[in-house]
C-alpha positions as a printed Julia matrix, in Angstrom:
82×3 Matrix{Float64}:
 -56.54  -111.47  31.39
 -56.7   -109.37  28.33
 -57.71  -105.82  28.38
 -59.81  -104.36  25.54
 -59.85  -100.72  24.87
 -62.86   -99.36  23.07
 -62.8    -96.16  21.19
 -65.99   -94.12  20.63
 -66.1    -92.58  17.17
 -67.2    -89.15  16.57
 -69.89   -88.88  13.87
 -68.65   -87.95  10.5
 -70.76   -84.78  10.12
 -69.67   -83.75  13.62
 -65.99   -84.25  12.84
 -66.26   -82.53   9.42
 -67.95   -79.49  11.1
 -65.43   -79.33  13.75
 -62.38   -79.67  11.39
 -63.99   -76.9    9.16
 -64.03   -74.52  12.16
 -67.81   -74.47  12.28
 -69.61   -73.85  15.68
 -71.48   -77.02  16.6
 -74.45   -77.52  18.85
 -74.77   -81.22  20.05
 -76.79   -83.15  22.61
 -74.82   -84.85  25.38
 -75.66   -88.26  24.4
 -72.78   -90.74  24.6
 -69.66   -89.63  23.15
 -71.41   -87.24  20.64
 -70.57   -84.07  22.5
 -67.03   -85.18  23.71
 -65.07   -83.25  21.16
 -66.96   -79.96  21.89
 -65.47   -77.63  24.57
 -68.69   -75.88  25.66
 -68.52   -72.1   24.63
 -65.08   -72.44  22.82
 -66.0    -74.44  19.67
 -69.69   -75.06  20.2
 -72.42   -75.86  22.82
 -73.34   -79.1   24.63
 -77.0    -79.46  25.53
 -78.8    -81.9   27.72
 -80.65   -84.55  25.59
 -84.42   -83.41  24.83
 -83.99   -79.92  26.35
 -85.86   -77.78  23.81
 -85.67   -74.6   26.13
 -81.88   -75.06  26.26
 -81.78   -75.35  22.51
 -83.78   -72.17  21.96
 -81.67   -70.24  24.46
 -78.51   -71.53  22.86
 -79.73   -70.41  19.22
 -80.84   -67.1   20.58
 -77.54   -66.66  22.26
 -75.72   -67.58  18.99
 -77.67   -65.13  17.01
 -76.68   -62.39  19.46
 -73.09   -63.46  19.7
 -71.82   -64.98  16.48
 -68.33   -66.74  16.63
 -65.54   -64.13  16.16
 -63.69   -64.49  12.75
 -60.52   -66.42  13.44
 -61.5    -67.45  16.92
 -62.09   -71.05  15.9
 -59.23   -73.24  14.62
 -59.21   -73.32  10.71
 -62.36   -71.29  10.63
 -63.81   -71.09   7.03
 -67.35   -70.11   7.4
 -68.0    -67.53  10.25
 -71.37   -67.78  11.9
 -72.41   -71.12  10.5
 -74.08   -73.68  12.74
 -74.35   -77.35  12.5
 -77.06   -79.03  14.59
 -76.25   -82.71  15.34
């Protein structure tokens, strides 16, 4: 019997944003949000939950990421919505 390992790929824009140290908001669909540690380098949201998205954006406006808090941070306060 042969075992196959499958790797789920992170989307290129998401990987680029995380490697640039940007705060990311992503929907928990498949492996999309896997690299996001909720509250540490971004936010993970339930799919289709517009109320959660609105609350997260409001929270982010009130609590922008602290300079230097994200690894290799280059653009403080930037947000990528995936």
